[in-house]
Every structure is written in structure tokens, then in C-alpha cells.
C-alpha positions as CSV (number, residue, x, y, z in Angstrom):
1,M,-16.6,13.1,0.1
2,D,-20.5,13.5,-0.9
3,G,-22.9,11.5,-2.6
4,D,-21.7,7.8,-3.5
5,P,-18.1,7.0,-3.3
6,L,-18.2,4.6,-6.2
7,K,-18.3,7.1,-8.3
8,Y,-15.0,8.6,-7.6
9,I,-13.3,4.2,-9.2
10,P,-12.2,4.4,-12.4
11,R,-13.9,2.2,-14.7
12,D,-10.2,0.9,-16.1
13,P,-8.8,-2.4,-15.1
14,G,-7.1,-2.4,-12.3
15,L,-6.3,-4.2,-8.9
16,Y,-8.0,-3.3,-5.7
17,I,-8.1,-4.6,-1.7
18,V,-11.6,-4.0,-0.1
19,I,-11.7,-3.4,3.4
20,L,-13.4,-4.9,5.6
21,L,-15.3,-4.9,9.1
22,L,-17.0,-8.2,10.5
23,E,-18.4,-7.2,13.1
24,L,-19.4,-10.3,15.0
25,R,-17.8,-14.3,14.4
26,I,-19.4,-16.1,11.9
27,C,-19.3,-19.9,10.8
28,I,-20.0,-20.0,7.1
29,E,-19.6,-22.5,4.4
30,I,-17.5,-21.0,2.1
31,G,-17.7,-22.8,-1.3
32,I,-15.0,-26.0,-1.7
33,L,-13.5,-24.0,1.7
34,G,-15.3,-25.9,3.5
35,I,-17.0,-24.9,6.9
36,V,-14.7,-21.9,8.6
37,C,-14.5,-19.4,11.5
38,I,-13.9,-15.9,11.1
39,E,-13.4,-13.9,13.9
40,P,-14.0,-10.2,14.4
41,G,-11.8,-7.7,13.2
42,I,-10.8,-5.4,9.9
43,Y,-10.1,-7.6,6.9
44,G,-8.7,-6.7,3.4
45,Y,-9.2,-8.8,0.3
46,V,-7.1,-8.8,-2.7
47,G,-9.0,-9.3,-5.8
48,S,-8.4,-7.8,-9.5
49,A,-11.2,-6.0,-12.1
50,R,-9.7,-7.0,-16.2
51,G,-13.3,-7.9,-17.5
52,G,-16.6,-5.0,-18.5
53,G,-16.7,-1.8,-16.2
54,G,-13.3,-2.5,-14.7
55,L,-12.5,-0.9,-11.0
56,R,-15.8,0.3,-10.3
57,S,-18.1,-2.2,-11.2
58,R,-16.1,-4.7,-10.0
59,I,-16.3,-2.9,-6.5
60,A,-19.9,-1.8,-6.6
61,R,-20.0,-5.7,-7.0
62,H,-18.9,-6.5,-4.0
63,T,-20.2,-3.3,-1.8
64,A,-23.9,-5.0,-3.0
65,K,-25.6,-7.3,-0.2
66,D,-28.1,-9.2,-2.7
67,K,-25.9,-10.7,-5.9
68,K,-25.7,-14.7,-6.8
69,I,-22.3,-15.5,-5.0
70,R,-19.8,-16.1,-7.3
71,W,-16.3,-15.8,-5.5
72,H,-15.4,-16.9,-2.1
73,I,-15.6,-12.6,-1.4
74,D,-19.5,-13.1,-1.9
75,Y,-19.8,-15.6,0.6
76,L,-18.5,-12.1,3.2
77,T,-19.6,-9.5,1.3
78,S,-23.2,-10.6,1.1
79,L,-23.7,-11.0,4.9
80,R,-25.2,-8.4,7.3
81,D,-22.6,-8.8,9.6
82,I,-19.6,-7.4,7.0
83,R,-19.3,-4.0,6.3
84,T,-17.3,-2.6,3.2
85,L,-15.1,0.7,5.0
86,S,-12.6,1.6,2.1
87,I,-11.2,0.8,-1.1
88,I,-7.5,1.2,-2.5
89,Y,-7.4,0.4,-6.0
90,I,-4.6,0.3,-8.8
91,K,-4.9,1.2,-11.9
92,S,-3.1,-1.9,-14.7
93,K,-4.1,-4.1,-16.8
94,E,-1.2,-6.9,-15.6
95,D,-2.2,-9.6,-13.7
96,L,-1.0,-8.7,-10.3
97,E,-2.8,-10.0,-7.9
98,D,-0.5,-12.5,-6.7
99,V,2.0,-9.3,-6.1
100,I,-0.6,-7.3,-4.2
101,A,-1.3,-10.5,-2.2
102,N,2.3,-10.9,-1.4
103,I,2.8,-7.1,-0.7
104,V,0.4,-7.3,1.7
105,R,1.0,-10.1,3.4
106,S,4.7,-8.7,3.8
107,V,3.1,-5.4,6.0
108,D,3.8,-6.0,9.3
109,C,-0.1,-5.3,10.2
110,W,-1.9,-7.9,8.1
111,I,-1.3,-11.7,8.6
112,P,-3.1,-13.9,6.5
113,S,-6.6,-15.4,7.4
114,I,-8.2,-18.0,5.3
115,R,-6.1,-20.1,3.2
116,D,-6.9,-20.7,-0.4
117,F,-9.4,-18.0,-0.3
118,G,-9.8,-16.3,-3.0
119,S,-6.7,-17.6,-4.1
120,T,-7.5,-21.1,-5.5
121,D,-7.0,-20.3,-8.8
122,K,-3.3,-18.7,-7.8
123,H,0.0,-19.2,-6.5
124,S,-0.2,-17.4,-3.2
125,Y,-1.6,-18.5,0.3
126,T,-4.6,-16.5,0.4
127,H,-6.2,-13.1,-0.6
128,L,-8.0,-12.4,2.4
129,F,-5.5,-10.3,5.4
130,R,-6.2,-9.8,8.6
131,C,-5.2,-6.3,10.3
132,I,-3.9,-6.7,13.7
133,C,-3.0,-3.1,14.4
134,P,-5.4,0.1,14.5
135,I,-6.9,0.4,10.9
136,N,-5.4,3.2,10.0
137,K,-2.0,2.2,10.4
138,C,-3.5,-1.2,8.2
139,I,-4.2,1.5,5.3
140,W,-1.7,3.4,5.4
141,G,0.6,0.8,5.8
142,L,-0.8,-1.1,2.3
143,L,-0.2,2.2,1.1
144,K,3.1,2.9,1.5
145,A,4.5,-0.9,0.4
146,L,2.4,-0.4,-3.1
147,A,3.6,3.0,-3.4
148,E,7.1,1.4,-2.9
149,N,6.7,-0.8,-5.5
150,K,5.6,1.5,-8.1
151,L,1.6,0.6,-7.9
152,E,0.3,4.5,-7.2
153,P,-2.5,2.9,-5.2
154,S,-5.4,5.4,-4.3
155,L,-7.7,4.9,-1.4
156,V,-11.8,5.7,-0.9
157,D,-13.3,5.7,1.9
158,I,-16.7,3.7,1.7
159,D,-17.9,3.9,5.0
160,I,-16.0,6.1,6.9
161,K,-18.9,5.6,10.4
162,A,-16.6,2.7,11.8
């Protein structure tokens, strides 16, 4: 893949899982969640993009370091110690964030991370998960589980140096 990998992400509405690498342990205040400490590792964040610009716009925001903090995920993605590795996206106009979060939670390699992270307006426990297996197994497990649920996922590598 040459050039800007975000050009491969459509402007359609949809859902996504941002795959992040945290290289150092951090303790940070995250809005109403208060101070949370997060161990180094691979994390997946479930979100949706149904507004203007769709998936590409929302994911571009998540990969940018300089931004106004608006959502829980912004507290993490604005940090220099966080790298966006990959994006899994699904084109859909439906509000399926909780469905996707429950699918991620069902994959053996993923465990829930911070309670209520990104999900204070939803019914799921969290939208942030930690990968406890090798990254390829985590990503392929997600793709398989999403496909088995007829959600037609696509994968885009953002930072393949990890």
C-alpha cells in the first residue's frame, strides 16, 4: 500500500475498530472516568461514524495527534506513546456499536479493558479491549468473527512497522 493509507477507507457511514499500540504504561485522566492506568499492549477501540465524511473522516480524526478532546478515545489517540496500527471497518448505516463490542468480547484473544470507555451512552461494558495474543491472531480472530456475523469487514494497515 503506497501513500496515505486513509485513502483506502471509504467516506460511507459505518463502524470501525481502531487497533492501537501503547508502548509504555500510562496513567491519565479521562473525562468522567477519572484517572485510569493502562498497561502497554495492543488495544482495539470500537466506534461508529455516521456523520459527515463517514468512516474516513472519523478515522482520520483518531489518527491525528493534535485535536480537541471530545471523546474518550481522543485522550488516548492524542498521546505520543500511542500508535494506530490498523483499522477494521464495516460499511453500515445501522447503529451496531454494541453488537460489534459484543463480538470483540466474544473473540478469545480480546478482553475488556476500561469499564465504560467509549460506551457511557451505550449498554455494553466497554468499547476498549486489550489483545492478549499475538497481534495477527487478534486481528484475524476479529475479521473471522465479524464475517461469521455477516458484517463484511475490511482491514487497512496504518502503521505496519509495529
